[in-house]
C-alpha positions as CSV (number, residue, x, y, z in Angstrom):
1,M,-25.1,-24.6,-44.3
2,N,-27.2,-27.6,-45.2
3,I,-30.0,-29.1,-43.1
4,N,-27.9,-32.0,-41.9
5,N,-25.3,-29.6,-40.4
6,T,-28.0,-27.5,-38.9
7,M,-29.5,-30.6,-37.2
8,K,-26.1,-31.7,-35.9
9,T,-25.5,-28.2,-34.5
10,A,-28.9,-28.2,-32.8
11,F,-28.5,-31.6,-31.2
12,K,-25.0,-30.7,-29.9
13,A,-26.5,-27.6,-28.3
14,L,-29.1,-29.6,-26.6
15,N,-26.6,-32.2,-25.6
16,R,-24.5,-29.6,-23.8
17,N,-27.4,-28.8,-21.5
18,K,-28.8,-32.3,-20.8
19,L,-30.4,-31.4,-17.5
20,R,-32.0,-28.2,-18.8
21,S,-33.3,-30.0,-21.9
22,A,-34.8,-32.7,-19.7
23,L,-36.5,-30.3,-17.4
24,T,-37.8,-28.3,-20.3
25,S,-39.5,-31.4,-21.7
26,I,-41.2,-32.2,-18.5
27,G,-44.1,-29.9,-19.2
28,I,-44.7,-31.6,-22.6
29,I,-44.3,-35.0,-21.0
30,I,-47.0,-34.2,-18.4
31,G,-49.3,-32.6,-21.0
32,V,-49.1,-35.4,-23.5
33,S,-49.4,-38.2,-20.9
34,S,-52.4,-36.3,-19.5
35,V,-54.1,-36.2,-22.9
36,I,-53.4,-39.9,-23.4
37,V,-54.8,-40.8,-20.0
38,M,-57.9,-38.6,-20.2
39,I,-58.8,-39.7,-23.7
40,G,-58.3,-43.3,-22.8
41,I,-60.4,-43.1,-19.6
42,G,-63.1,-41.3,-21.6
43,N,-63.2,-44.1,-24.2
44,S,-63.2,-46.8,-21.5
45,A,-65.9,-45.0,-19.6
46,R,-68.1,-44.8,-22.8
47,V,-67.7,-48.5,-23.5
48,T,-68.4,-49.4,-19.8
49,V,-71.5,-47.2,-19.7
50,R,-72.8,-48.8,-23.0
51,D,-72.2,-52.3,-21.6
52,R,-74.1,-51.5,-18.4
53,V,-76.9,-49.7,-20.1
54,V,-77.5,-52.8,-22.3
55,T,-78.6,-54.6,-19.1
56,F,-81.8,-52.6,-19.7
57,G,-82.2,-54.8,-22.8
58,T,-80.6,-54.6,-26.2
59,N,-83.8,-53.5,-27.8
60,G,-85.6,-52.8,-24.6
61,I,-88.5,-50.4,-24.0
62,S,-90.0,-49.4,-20.6
63,F,-93.5,-48.0,-20.2
64,K,-94.5,-46.5,-16.9
65,M,-97.8,-44.8,-16.0
66,K,-97.9,-41.4,-14.4
67,S,-101.6,-41.7,-13.5
68,P,-103.6,-44.2,-11.5
69,R,-104.8,-45.9,-14.7
70,G,-102.9,-49.1,-15.4
71,V,-102.1,-51.7,-17.9
72,T,-104.1,-55.0,-18.2
73,N,-103.3,-58.5,-19.5
74,S,-105.6,-57.8,-22.4
75,D,-103.4,-54.8,-23.4
76,I,-100.4,-57.0,-23.5
77,D,-102.2,-59.7,-25.6
78,N,-103.5,-57.0,-28.0
79,L,-100.0,-55.5,-28.5
80,L,-98.3,-58.8,-29.1
81,K,-101.0,-60.0,-31.5
82,S,-101.5,-56.8,-33.4
83,F,-97.9,-55.4,-33.9
84,Y,-95.1,-57.5,-35.2
85,Q,-92.7,-54.8,-34.2
86,I,-93.1,-55.8,-30.6
87,K,-91.4,-59.1,-29.8
88,Y,-91.7,-59.5,-26.0
89,I,-93.8,-57.8,-23.3
90,S,-93.7,-58.4,-19.6
91,P,-95.6,-56.8,-16.7
92,Y,-93.2,-55.2,-14.2
93,L,-94.1,-54.8,-10.5
94,Y,-91.4,-53.4,-8.4
95,Q,-90.8,-53.1,-4.7
96,P,-87.6,-51.2,-3.6
97,S,-85.1,-52.9,-1.2
98,R,-86.2,-50.6,1.7
99,N,-89.6,-52.4,1.7
100,I,-88.5,-56.0,1.3
101,I,-86.5,-58.1,3.8
102,A,-85.5,-61.7,2.8
103,K,-84.6,-64.2,5.6
104,Y,-83.0,-67.6,5.6
105,S,-81.9,-69.4,8.7
106,N,-80.3,-66.7,10.9
107,K,-79.5,-64.4,8.0
108,N,-81.5,-61.5,6.5
109,M,-81.0,-58.8,3.9
110,H,-82.9,-56.0,2.1
111,V,-83.6,-57.0,-1.5
112,I,-85.4,-55.7,-4.6
113,L,-88.5,-57.5,-5.5
114,E,-89.7,-57.7,-9.1
115,G,-92.8,-59.4,-10.4
116,V,-92.4,-60.5,-14.1
117,N,-93.1,-63.2,-16.6
118,N,-90.6,-65.3,-18.5
119,E,-90.4,-62.8,-21.4
120,F,-88.8,-60.3,-19.0
121,F,-85.6,-62.5,-18.9
122,K,-85.5,-62.5,-22.7
123,I,-86.0,-58.7,-22.9
124,K,-83.0,-58.2,-20.5
125,D,-81.0,-61.1,-22.0
126,S,-80.7,-62.5,-18.5
127,K,-79.0,-65.9,-18.3
128,L,-79.5,-68.6,-15.7
129,Q,-76.5,-69.8,-13.7
130,A,-78.5,-72.6,-12.1
131,G,-82.1,-74.0,-11.9
132,R,-84.9,-72.9,-14.2
133,L,-87.3,-70.0,-14.9
134,F,-91.0,-70.0,-14.2
135,T,-93.4,-72.5,-15.7
136,D,-96.9,-71.6,-17.1
137,E,-98.3,-73.4,-14.0
138,D,-96.2,-71.2,-11.7
139,I,-97.7,-68.1,-13.3
140,F,-101.2,-69.4,-13.5
141,S,-101.3,-70.6,-9.9
142,T,-99.5,-67.6,-8.3
143,A,-96.9,-70.1,-7.1
144,K,-94.5,-69.0,-4.4
145,V,-91.4,-69.5,-6.4
146,A,-88.4,-67.2,-7.0
147,V,-85.4,-66.6,-9.2
148,I,-82.6,-64.9,-7.3
149,G,-79.6,-62.8,-8.1
150,T,-76.0,-63.7,-7.0
151,S,-75.9,-61.2,-4.2
152,V,-78.9,-62.9,-2.6
153,R,-77.3,-66.3,-2.9
154,N,-74.0,-65.0,-1.4
155,E,-75.6,-63.1,1.5
156,L,-78.3,-65.7,2.5
157,F,-77.0,-69.1,1.3
158,G,-73.3,-68.6,1.2
159,S,-71.6,-71.4,-0.8
160,D,-74.7,-73.6,-0.6
161,D,-76.7,-74.4,-3.7
162,P,-79.9,-72.3,-3.2
163,V,-82.0,-74.1,-5.8
164,G,-84.8,-76.0,-4.0
165,K,-84.4,-74.1,-0.7
166,T,-87.2,-72.1,0.8
167,F,-86.6,-68.7,2.4
168,I,-88.9,-66.0,3.8
169,V,-89.7,-62.6,2.1
170,N,-91.8,-60.3,4.2
171,N,-93.3,-63.3,6.0
172,I,-94.1,-65.1,2.8
173,P,-92.2,-68.4,2.0
174,L,-90.7,-68.6,-1.4
175,K,-88.9,-71.5,-3.0
176,V,-85.8,-70.8,-5.1
177,V,-86.2,-72.4,-8.5
178,G,-83.3,-70.5,-10.3
179,M,-80.3,-68.2,-10.0
180,L,-79.2,-65.6,-12.5
181,E,-75.7,-65.0,-13.7
182,E,-74.1,-61.9,-12.2
183,Y,-74.8,-58.4,-13.4
184,E,-72.3,-55.6,-13.3
185,E,-73.0,-52.9,-10.7
186,A,-74.8,-49.8,-12.0
187,F,-73.1,-46.4,-11.9
188,S,-75.8,-45.3,-9.5
189,G,-74.5,-47.9,-7.1
190,R,-77.6,-50.0,-7.4
191,D,-76.9,-53.7,-7.0
192,F,-78.8,-55.5,-9.7
193,N,-77.8,-58.8,-8.1
194,A,-79.6,-58.1,-4.9
195,V,-82.9,-59.0,-6.6
196,I,-85.7,-61.5,-6.2
197,L,-87.9,-62.1,-9.2
198,I,-91.2,-63.8,-8.8
199,P,-94.2,-64.5,-11.2
200,Y,-96.1,-61.2,-11.7
201,T,-99.3,-63.0,-10.7
202,T,-97.7,-63.9,-7.3
203,A,-96.5,-60.4,-6.8
204,M,-100.0,-58.9,-7.6
205,A,-101.7,-61.4,-5.2
206,R,-99.3,-61.5,-2.3
207,F,-97.2,-58.3,-2.3
208,F,-99.4,-55.7,-4.0
209,D,-102.7,-56.3,-2.2
210,G,-104.4,-58.2,-5.0
211,I,-104.3,-55.4,-7.7
212,T,-105.5,-56.4,-11.1
213,K,-103.6,-53.8,-13.1
214,Y,-100.0,-52.8,-13.2
215,G,-98.4,-49.4,-13.8
216,E,-95.3,-50.5,-15.6
217,I,-94.4,-52.9,-18.4
218,Y,-91.2,-53.9,-20.2
219,A,-91.1,-54.7,-23.9
220,S,-88.6,-55.5,-26.6
221,A,-88.6,-54.5,-30.3
222,L,-88.2,-57.2,-32.9
223,N,-84.8,-55.6,-33.8
224,E,-82.8,-52.5,-33.3
225,N,-84.2,-50.8,-36.4
226,L,-87.8,-51.1,-35.1
227,I,-87.2,-49.6,-31.6
228,D,-88.5,-46.2,-32.5
229,E,-91.5,-47.7,-34.4
230,A,-92.4,-49.9,-31.4
231,K,-92.1,-46.9,-29.1
232,D,-94.5,-45.0,-31.3
233,I,-96.9,-47.9,-31.4
234,L,-97.0,-48.0,-27.5
235,K,-97.6,-44.3,-27.4
236,K,-100.4,-44.3,-29.9
237,Y,-102.0,-47.4,-28.4
238,F,-102.3,-46.0,-24.8
239,R,-103.2,-42.5,-25.9
240,R,-106.1,-44.0,-27.8
241,K,-107.0,-46.3,-24.9
242,Y,-107.0,-43.5,-22.4
243,A,-108.7,-41.1,-24.8
244,I,-106.0,-38.5,-24.4
245,P,-106.9,-35.6,-26.7
246,D,-104.3,-34.1,-29.1
247,G,-102.2,-31.4,-27.6
248,K,-102.5,-32.9,-24.1
249,D,-99.4,-34.4,-22.4
250,D,-99.0,-38.2,-22.1
251,E,-100.0,-39.8,-18.9
252,F,-97.0,-42.2,-19.2
253,L,-93.2,-42.3,-19.7
254,I,-91.6,-44.3,-22.4
255,N,-87.8,-45.0,-22.4
256,T,-85.8,-47.2,-24.8
257,S,-82.4,-48.7,-24.7
258,K,-81.6,-46.5,-27.7
259,D,-82.5,-43.4,-25.7
260,K,-80.3,-44.5,-22.8
261,L,-77.4,-45.4,-25.0
262,K,-77.6,-42.0,-26.7
263,M,-77.7,-40.3,-23.4
264,A,-74.7,-42.4,-22.1
265,D,-72.8,-41.7,-25.3
266,D,-73.5,-37.9,-25.1
267,I,-72.4,-37.8,-21.4
268,S,-69.2,-39.9,-22.0
269,R,-68.3,-37.9,-25.1
270,A,-68.8,-34.6,-23.3
271,L,-66.7,-35.9,-20.4
272,A,-63.9,-37.1,-22.7
273,I,-63.8,-33.7,-24.5
274,L,-63.8,-31.9,-21.1
275,L,-61.0,-34.1,-19.7
276,A,-59.0,-33.8,-22.9
277,G,-59.4,-30.0,-22.8
278,I,-58.2,-29.8,-19.3
279,A,-55.2,-32.0,-20.2
280,S,-54.4,-29.7,-23.2
281,I,-53.9,-26.9,-20.7
282,S,-50.9,-28.8,-19.4
283,L,-49.6,-29.1,-23.0
284,F,-50.0,-25.3,-23.4
285,V,-48.1,-24.7,-20.2
286,G,-45.3,-27.0,-21.4
287,G,-45.1,-25.0,-24.6
288,V,-44.7,-21.8,-22.7
289,G,-41.9,-23.4,-20.7
290,I,-40.2,-24.3,-24.0
291,M,-40.5,-20.7,-25.3
292,N,-39.1,-19.4,-22.0
293,I,-36.1,-21.7,-22.1
294,M,-35.5,-21.0,-25.8
295,L,-35.5,-17.2,-25.2
296,V,-33.0,-17.7,-22.4
297,S,-30.9,-19.9,-24.7
298,V,-30.9,-17.2,-27.5
299,T,-29.7,-14.6,-24.9
300,E,-27.0,-16.9,-23.6
301,R,-25.8,-17.8,-27.2
302,T,-26.0,-14.3,-28.7
303,R,-22.2,-14.1,-29.2
304,E,-22.2,-17.6,-30.7
305,I,-24.9,-16.6,-33.2
306,G,-22.9,-13.6,-34.2
307,I,-19.8,-15.7,-34.9
308,R,-21.8,-18.1,-37.0
309,M,-23.3,-15.3,-39.0
310,A,-19.9,-13.7,-39.4
311,I,-18.5,-16.9,-41.0
312,G,-21.4,-17.3,-43.4
313,A,-24.4,-18.7,-41.7
314,K,-27.7,-17.3,-43.1
315,K,-30.7,-16.1,-41.2
316,R,-32.7,-19.3,-42.2
317,D,-29.8,-21.5,-40.8
318,I,-30.1,-19.8,-37.4
319,L,-33.9,-20.0,-37.6
320,Y,-33.9,-23.7,-38.5
321,Q,-31.4,-24.5,-35.8
322,F,-33.4,-23.1,-33.0
323,L,-36.7,-24.5,-34.4
324,I,-35.1,-27.9,-34.6
325,E,-34.0,-27.6,-31.0
326,S,-37.5,-26.6,-29.9
327,V,-39.3,-29.3,-32.0
328,T,-36.8,-31.9,-30.7
329,L,-37.5,-31.0,-27.1
330,S,-41.3,-31.1,-27.6
331,S,-41.2,-34.3,-29.7
332,A,-39.0,-36.1,-27.3
333,G,-41.3,-35.0,-24.5
334,G,-44.2,-36.2,-26.6
335,I,-42.8,-39.7,-27.1
336,I,-42.0,-40.1,-23.4
337,G,-45.4,-38.7,-22.5
338,I,-47.2,-41.2,-24.8
339,T,-45.3,-44.1,-23.2
340,L,-45.9,-42.8,-19.6
341,G,-49.6,-42.0,-20.4
342,L,-50.3,-45.5,-21.7
343,I,-48.7,-47.0,-18.6
344,I,-50.7,-44.8,-16.2
345,Y,-53.9,-45.4,-18.2
346,Y,-53.4,-49.2,-18.1
347,L,-52.8,-49.1,-14.4
348,I,-55.9,-47.0,-13.8
349,I,-58.3,-49.2,-15.8
350,Y,-56.7,-52.3,-14.4
351,F,-57.7,-51.3,-10.8
352,V,-61.2,-50.1,-11.8
353,K,-61.7,-53.1,-14.0
354,W,-62.6,-51.1,-17.1
355,P,-61.7,-52.2,-20.7
356,F,-58.4,-51.1,-22.2
357,I,-59.2,-49.1,-25.4
358,F,-56.1,-48.5,-27.4
359,S,-56.7,-45.4,-29.6
360,F,-54.1,-45.1,-32.4
361,M,-55.7,-41.8,-33.3
362,S,-55.0,-40.4,-29.8
363,I,-51.3,-41.3,-30.3
364,I,-51.2,-39.6,-33.7
365,I,-52.9,-36.5,-32.3
366,S,-50.4,-36.4,-29.4
367,V,-47.4,-36.7,-31.6
368,F,-48.8,-34.0,-33.9
369,F,-49.6,-31.6,-31.1
370,S,-46.3,-32.1,-29.3
371,A,-44.5,-31.2,-32.6
372,A,-46.9,-28.4,-33.3
373,V,-46.2,-27.0,-29.8
374,G,-42.5,-27.0,-30.5
375,I,-43.0,-25.1,-33.8
376,F,-45.5,-22.7,-32.4
377,F,-43.7,-21.8,-29.2
378,G,-40.3,-22.1,-30.7
379,Y,-40.8,-19.9,-33.7
380,Y,-40.6,-16.5,-31.8
381,P,-37.3,-17.3,-30.1
382,S,-36.0,-18.7,-33.4
383,K,-37.0,-15.7,-35.3
384,K,-35.5,-13.4,-32.7
385,A,-32.2,-15.3,-33.0
386,S,-32.2,-15.1,-36.8
387,D,-33.0,-11.4,-36.8
388,L,-29.9,-10.5,-34.7
389,K,-27.4,-8.3,-36.5
390,P,-23.9,-9.9,-36.6
391,I,-22.1,-6.8,-35.3
392,E,-24.4,-6.3,-32.4
393,A,-24.3,-10.0,-31.6
394,L,-20.5,-10.1,-31.6
395,R,-20.4,-7.1,-29.2
396,Y,-22.8,-8.8,-26.8
397,E,-21.3,-9.7,-23.4
């Protein structure tokens, strides 16, 4: 018997039991669709995490003191003048939303207060939706001006243009000079748009009891390749300034966008592997289902196998027939599972507003594994059928 006849015989056998064939494929359909959905969600999550981490600044570096000793303006001037690797530096003074209440008319809200200079907006690649940033005069004179986020505009000013309006922050009047474009919400739930940014000099004088040093700065490397070098420069500079002896721990923390992106990638990749592993269990269960049904089929068709052997069918013909049936069931389930998985994946990312990442490799892997499942779990029943002795098979009732 040639391969074409073997395939026709296999397809006819499957066609005789349409409902059973369909039910057998359900396990593979669920398994493959789960793999597609989980890999897709993992990829979308990775891209989304990377996009949100970039709000830290593409080449951003944060420096935060762990001791009372602080950073001065002369430190910032020295770093900018002495090291070309550092492009921008901004002081960063922060008050959490629980400490700051903004009021306008009869409305009020808790907001995050940040004291910065104009280079901070360049570090974070923040863009203005309306108005302007701070002027040198604003910073020099500790002017009571502010750049606000979109959540502050929506909550306090509604649909009105906030630029030029004055509102109250912890009993201090501030004039809105600019409004930033909207940031995406952080995975932690923190709303980066519920923020008020003021000149760092204003923050020091009016919100931080007239301090002359600050415990945190933001910086940006000249380019991505110099991030590690810029980080090392900051570390050496402040260890030398604070006379920290060799072998003693730093008195500060330094984080970079590169560190955060690597952490985000590691977490997303681990999550994707975990989800794909869990989904693969469904594929395994589907394979067991195929093996079970194929064993039942061999038992039911024992007499048919005996007749075919008696009229000249060889062992390999019987083996190939049942293998083709098994692979057909798993492959058909795989194709349906891929289609169903892509539809479910699209619906999920549509509602959570994540990017749709089409992975051709995941399709290839799913097709390969569904066919491999058919071969792996179908081989034993096929071998059992091909090993039947014609006389015993013909006697089977």
